[in-house]
C-alpha positions as CSV (number, residue, x, y, z in Angstrom):
1,M,99.2,108.9,97.8
2,A,99.2,106.5,100.8
3,N,100.0,102.8,101.1
4,T,100.6,100.7,104.2
5,Q,103.3,98.2,103.1
6,I,106.1,100.1,101.4
7,D,109.8,100.6,102.1
8,R,111.3,104.1,102.2
9,P,113.5,104.6,99.0
10,A,117.1,105.7,99.4
11,G,117.6,109.4,99.3
12,T,114.3,110.4,101.0
13,A,114.1,112.2,104.3
14,E,112.7,110.6,107.4
15,D,109.3,112.1,106.5
16,W,109.6,110.7,103.0
17,T,110.0,114.1,101.3
18,I,112.4,114.7,98.5
19,P,113.5,117.8,96.5
20,Q,111.1,118.7,93.8
21,G,114.0,119.2,91.4
22,W,112.2,121.9,89.5
23,D,115.3,122.9,87.5
24,R,115.4,119.4,86.0
25,Y,112.1,119.6,84.2
26,T,112.5,119.6,80.5
27,A,110.7,121.9,78.0
28,A,108.5,119.0,77.0
29,E,107.5,118.4,80.6
30,H,106.6,122.0,81.1
31,A,104.7,121.9,77.8
32,M,102.7,118.9,79.0
33,W,101.6,120.8,82.1
34,D,100.6,123.8,80.0
35,Q,98.6,121.5,77.6
36,L,96.8,119.8,80.5
37,F,96.2,123.1,82.3
38,E,94.8,124.9,79.2
39,R,92.4,122.0,78.5
40,Q,90.9,122.0,82.0
41,A,90.9,125.7,82.4
42,K,88.7,126.1,79.3
43,M,86.3,123.4,80.3
44,L,85.9,123.8,84.1
45,P,84.2,127.2,84.5
46,G,80.6,126.7,85.2
47,R,81.2,123.0,86.1
48,V,83.6,123.4,89.1
49,A,83.0,124.8,92.5
50,P,83.8,128.6,92.5
51,E,86.2,128.1,95.4
52,F,88.4,126.0,93.1
53,L,88.7,128.8,90.5
54,D,89.4,131.3,93.3
55,G,92.3,129.1,94.4
56,L,93.7,129.0,90.9
57,D,93.8,132.8,91.0
58,V,95.1,133.2,94.5
59,L,97.9,130.8,93.9
60,R,98.6,132.1,90.4
61,L,98.6,128.6,88.9
62,S,97.9,129.9,85.4
63,K,101.6,130.9,85.2
64,P,103.1,128.8,82.4
65,G,105.1,125.7,83.3
66,I,105.1,123.3,86.1
67,P,104.8,125.2,89.4
68,D,107.8,125.6,91.7
69,F,106.8,124.1,95.0
70,E,108.8,126.7,96.9
71,E,107.0,129.6,95.3
72,L,103.6,127.8,95.4
73,S,104.1,127.1,99.2
74,E,104.8,130.8,99.9
75,R,101.5,131.8,98.4
76,L,99.6,128.9,100.0
77,M,101.2,129.6,103.4
78,K,99.9,133.2,103.3
79,A,96.4,132.0,102.4
80,T,95.9,129.1,104.8
81,G,99.1,128.0,106.4
82,W,99.6,125.0,104.1
83,Q,102.6,124.0,102.0
84,V,103.3,121.5,99.2
85,V,106.1,119.0,99.6
86,A,107.4,116.5,97.1
87,V,107.4,112.7,97.8
88,P,108.7,109.8,95.6
89,G,105.2,108.4,94.9
90,L,103.1,106.3,97.2
91,I,103.9,106.7,100.9
92,P,102.9,104.9,104.1
93,D,99.5,105.8,105.6
94,D,100.9,107.1,108.9
95,V,103.3,109.4,107.0
96,F,100.5,110.7,104.8
97,F,98.3,111.4,107.7
98,D,101.1,113.2,109.6
99,H,101.7,115.5,106.7
100,L,98.1,116.4,106.4
101,A,97.7,116.9,110.1
102,N,100.5,119.4,110.0
103,R,99.2,121.2,106.9
104,R,101.7,119.7,104.4
105,F,100.2,118.4,101.2
106,V,102.3,115.7,99.5
107,S,102.8,115.6,95.7
108,G,104.6,113.5,93.3
109,N,107.2,115.4,91.3
110,F,106.8,113.6,87.9
111,I,104.4,114.5,85.1
112,R,102.7,112.1,82.7
113,T,103.9,111.5,79.2
114,P,101.9,112.4,76.0
115,E,100.9,108.7,75.8
116,Q,99.3,109.0,79.3
117,L,97.4,112.2,78.5
118,D,94.0,111.0,79.6
119,Y,94.9,108.2,82.0
120,L,97.7,107.1,84.2
121,Q,97.6,104.7,87.1
122,E,99.7,106.6,89.7
123,P,98.8,110.3,90.4
124,D,101.3,112.7,88.8
125,I,102.1,116.3,89.6
126,F,99.2,117.6,87.5
127,H,96.6,115.5,89.5
128,D,98.2,116.4,92.8
129,V,98.8,120.1,92.3
130,F,96.1,121.2,89.8
131,G,93.6,118.8,91.3
132,H,94.2,119.2,95.0
133,V,96.0,122.4,95.8
134,P,93.6,125.2,94.7
135,L,91.0,124.2,97.3
136,L,93.7,124.3,100.0
137,A,93.7,128.1,99.5
138,N,90.1,128.0,100.8
139,P,90.2,128.3,104.6
140,V,87.2,125.9,105.2
141,F,88.5,123.2,102.9
142,A,92.0,123.6,104.3
143,D,90.7,123.0,107.8
144,Y,88.8,119.9,106.5
145,M,92.0,118.4,105.1
146,Q,93.9,119.0,108.3
147,A,91.0,117.4,110.3
148,Y,91.1,114.4,108.0
149,G,94.8,114.0,108.7
150,V,94.2,114.1,112.4
151,G,91.4,111.6,112.0
152,G,93.6,109.4,109.9
153,Q,96.2,109.2,112.7
154,R,93.5,108.0,115.1
155,A,92.1,105.6,112.5
156,A,95.6,104.1,111.9
157,S,96.0,103.5,115.6
158,A,92.6,101.8,115.7
159,G,93.2,99.7,112.6
160,V,90.2,101.1,110.7
161,I,91.9,103.0,107.9
162,E,89.8,101.3,105.2
163,R,86.6,102.9,106.4
164,L,88.1,106.3,106.6
165,S,89.8,106.0,103.2
166,R,86.3,105.9,101.7
167,L,85.6,109.3,103.1
168,Y,88.7,110.7,101.4
169,W,87.8,108.9,98.1
170,Y,84.2,110.2,97.9
171,T,85.0,113.7,99.0
172,V,88.6,114.9,98.4
173,E,89.0,112.8,95.2
174,F,85.6,112.4,93.7
175,G,83.2,114.7,95.5
176,L,80.4,116.9,94.1
177,V,78.9,119.9,95.9
178,R,75.4,121.2,95.7
179,D,75.0,124.7,94.3
180,A,71.6,126.0,95.3
181,S,71.4,128.4,92.4
182,D,73.1,126.3,89.7
183,G,72.8,122.6,90.3
184,L,75.8,120.4,91.1
185,K,79.5,121.3,90.9
186,I,82.7,119.3,90.8
187,Y,85.3,119.7,93.6
188,G,87.1,116.3,93.9
189,A,90.6,116.3,92.6
190,G,90.2,113.1,90.6
191,I,87.5,114.8,88.7
192,V,88.8,118.3,88.2
193,S,92.2,116.9,86.9
194,S,90.5,114.6,84.4
195,Y,88.9,115.9,81.2
196,G,86.8,112.9,80.7
197,E,85.5,112.5,84.2
198,S,84.8,116.3,84.5
199,L,82.2,115.7,81.8
200,F,81.0,112.2,82.9
201,S,80.5,113.1,86.6
202,L,77.9,115.8,85.8
203,D,76.5,115.0,82.4
204,D,76.4,111.3,81.9
205,P,73.2,109.4,82.9
206,S,75.1,106.4,84.0
207,P,76.3,107.1,87.6
208,N,74.3,107.6,90.8
209,R,74.5,111.0,92.4
210,L,73.5,110.7,96.0
211,G,73.4,113.0,99.0
212,F,76.3,112.9,101.4
213,D,75.7,110.5,104.3
214,L,78.8,109.8,106.4
215,R,78.0,106.3,107.6
216,R,76.6,105.2,104.3
217,L,79.6,106.5,102.4
218,M,82.0,104.7,104.7
219,R,80.4,101.4,103.9
220,T,80.3,102.0,100.2
221,K,82.8,100.3,97.9
222,Y,84.5,102.3,95.1
223,R,86.4,101.6,91.9
224,I,90.0,102.7,91.2
225,D,90.2,101.7,87.5
226,D,87.6,103.7,85.8
227,Y,84.9,106.4,86.1
228,Q,82.9,106.2,89.4
229,Q,79.5,104.5,89.5
230,N,78.6,106.7,92.6
231,Y,79.2,110.3,93.4
232,F,78.2,111.8,96.8
233,V,77.0,115.3,96.9
234,I,77.8,117.6,99.9
235,D,75.7,120.6,100.8
236,S,78.7,122.9,101.3
237,F,82.3,122.8,102.5
238,E,81.2,124.3,105.7
239,D,78.8,121.4,106.3
240,L,81.4,118.8,105.4
241,L,83.9,120.4,107.9
242,K,81.2,120.6,110.6
243,Q,80.2,117.0,110.3
244,T,83.8,115.9,110.3
245,L,84.6,117.9,113.5
246,E,81.4,117.1,115.4
247,T,81.4,113.3,114.7
248,D,82.9,111.0,117.3
249,F,84.4,108.5,114.9
250,G,85.1,105.9,117.6
251,P,81.5,104.8,118.0
252,V,81.0,105.1,114.2
253,Y,83.9,102.6,113.6
254,A,82.4,100.3,116.2
255,E,78.9,100.5,114.6
256,L,80.3,99.8,111.2
257,A,82.5,96.9,112.2
258,G,79.7,94.4,111.8
259,A,78.0,96.1,108.9
260,P,78.4,94.7,105.4
261,D,79.9,96.7,102.6
262,I,77.5,98.3,100.2
263,E,78.0,97.5,96.5
264,I,78.9,100.4,94.3
265,D,75.7,100.6,92.2
266,T,73.3,100.2,95.1
267,I,70.7,102.8,96.0
268,L,69.2,102.5,99.5
269,P,65.7,103.5,100.4
270,T,67.2,106.1,102.8
271,D,69.4,107.7,100.1
272,K,68.8,111.2,98.9
273,V,68.9,110.7,95.2
274,Y,69.9,113.5,92.9
275,T,70.3,111.1,89.9
276,R,69.3,107.4,89.7
277,G,72.0,106.3,87.4
278,T,71.4,103.8,84.5
279,Q,74.9,102.2,85.2
280,A,75.0,101.7,81.4
281,Y,78.7,102.8,81.2
282,A,79.8,100.3,83.9
283,R,77.9,97.5,82.2
284,E,79.4,98.3,78.8
285,Q,82.9,98.4,80.2
286,A,82.3,95.1,82.0
287,S,81.3,93.4,78.8
288,I,84.5,94.4,76.9
């Protein structure tokens, strides 16, 4: 939801928020939300982190139709002190980080069309709310997101946003978590809001699935146009928060300043490998 070079559109507040305009959604738009929700709700149990399903229940997101941000924020505020605010689309990095640091999650207020059922370039309200918000009802993950926002403010001041953005990408958007009793689970919003990637990320032999390593992850490239070639696996949300809070990122940025990027499909000798991917899917797509 963030971008550095962008002008604030007319009609937005100083913090780039806009009214959600819930009363302007059409019956077809509400039906699109319901179709997407039903498809994911049937498929995710057993595949997604249980904290995500708990969040769906706490926030009553199974209620038909596009959620009203005012009602949703009331429930979320009671759970963890967060709220959801609407923005016109991509927003500047500093604004994005400020919202997170103050426990405000930004969401687009538009929903995809039937032609965009399985893919759209810019995140819509289904990705933002269904994908991200349930875990914000979990106190540990809610604290992690706020800590990321605070860290983002510091990274912006130091001019090292690109490194930190990879942490967001490989955790908040496309993270997996280890379940000691039942293998790997999904928690990243880009996965849980996508029918295809919810299957691909756990079942397909193509991608690498590697243990979470903060410095390694922050050097690793990622792709924005297709399924991921790498997924990083955290041990728990508690461990993710602990590492984030206990790491002094200043020396990390200095250490990584001269380090080369790691190509997406690379496996290092030091990696903890859950799955050594074949990369067959990526090669097939590259040949098209």
